[in-house]
C-alpha positions, 0 to 999 in steps of 0.5 A: 276302071280307076275305081277298079284300080282302087279298091283293088289297090286299096285291098292290097294295101289293106292283106299288106300291112294286115298278114304281117300283123296278123302274123306279128300277133300269133307269134307274140301271142306264143312267144307270151304263152311260152314267157308266161310257162317259164315265168311260172315254173320259175315262181314254184321253184322258187316257192319252192326253194324259200320254202326248203330255206325254211325248213333248212333254217328252222333253229335248234333252240337253246334254254338257258339262263342268264348268267356268264356262267350259264351262258358260257355254258350254252355256248359249250353246247353250241360248238359240241352241237355244230362239231358233230352235226354240220347242219347246225353250223349254217347263220341261224341254225340254233339260237340261244334263248335267255330266261330269268328265273325266279332264282336269278331275280331274288338274291337278297335272300338264301336258297333255303329261304326262297323254296330251295332246287328248281329255282334255277329251272322252273322258268326253263321246265315251262319253256320246255314244255311248252314248245319254246325252247328244244333243249335246256342247258343247267349246271346239274347241282340245280337240278332237282332229283325231279323232273317234269311229266314230259321231260327226260335228260339223256346227255351230261357232257364232259365232265370238268374238275369237281373240287371246290376253289378257295379263294381268299381276299388277299391271298395269304391264306390258302386252306381253311384250317389256315383262317384266323377264328372269326372270319366271315366267310361269304357262302350261300350253300349249306353244305359248305357252311357246314363243313367250314364250321366243323373245321371251325365253329368260330367261322362267321358264314354271310349269305353271299348271293350274285353272279361269279363276278359279284362275289368275287368284287364284294371280296375285293370290296373286303365285305368278306375274307374269304370265299368258295366257289366251283372251281369249274365255273371259274374255268369255262369262264376262263376265270381259274386263276383268282382261286388261291386255292383247289380244295380236295374232297378231304377238305370241302366235300362237292355238291352232288354234280358239281361240275357237270353240264346237263341237257334236258328235252322233250321226251318224244322229240326225237331231233332233239333227242338225235342230236343231245345223245351225240354229246353225252359223255358216258362216265360223267352220266354213270358218276353224276347218276349215281350221286343225283341217286344218292341225293334222291335216297335222302330227300336232298334239297337246299335245306340240308346240308349233303355232299356226294362225289363219284368217280370211276378208278381202275373201272369202279364207280367210287363214291362218297356222300356226307350228310350234316347239321348246317352249323357242322356240329354233326356230320355223316359220312358214308362210302361205297362203291361197285360197277358203273352199271349199277352206279344208281343202285350204289348212291341210293343204297349209300343214301339209304344206309347214312338216312338209317344211320342218322335217325328220324330225329335229325332230319325232325330236327332240320325240319323244326329248324327255321332258316335264321336256325339253320343259316345263322346268316345274314346277306352281304 
């Protein structure tokens, strides 16, 4: 009897302990499964959010040269993009990619000796075609009239003042005509050299390269008596106060596309096209297209002194252009006007007519001249 009671008590105690624990085990397993499901859902959501975030912050990459002026133009582009597209205001939404070009690296030779235009754009073209950047921001006067296949330049920002600034070492001379004979002028531009020497053949032009700050420092050091710079660049860097005078078109006709910023992208990049189409300034684009067509007709590059400017007056495109010998001994001008929708035709026709007027001999002489003969310059 006692054994039966002992066995019964033992079994009861086992059941008393085991049954609740069995319930707990089942409950725990059930809860664990629920927790696992929640955790799994949470992880999946986090992955989804991370993917969404990664997509949202994929940067829009702006390619630019590294000079202070080039960076100012890239920052201006970024500002306008953010004003038009709120999603580009997020942290990391826009990336400025600085690239060094051949023209930036070799400063002891003239642009003509280095091979003319393309020196400031080639590396940017390569980066664009290689999908290292989404757009490239250019000073339009540095851009050749041809573009690499697979790229387009559909956008010009609103244009700054296109004129040249005259900067004298002590401010005592305010015009080109006021320069004493044999004054030394720092410029890397054949266009400026030709127009300067057409006014005063005794002036001495020396090759004057480097960024704006470098040129102004050389002027302060007395390396030259005066220099000329685009007032647009000075304004973009808030340095226009250093200009002694701003020259009108009759004193110094500016370069083709001077004062204009252009934005280039891949021709099949719909995202970039959407963004930069919103920034385009139609009047600037019309004038720049007219000027570049003039340059194209003359097959112009940094080896030929060419100037050309268009503006819209009373609904018409009014164009002025010139071509000259580097020493200013010959200088030919052209004028044309017409409807904005005919801007390219106006510029190209003006270039063709001027080319016929100066004759083949003019261009043959230009080809035969060495860089030293053309420039008559020493490097400063």
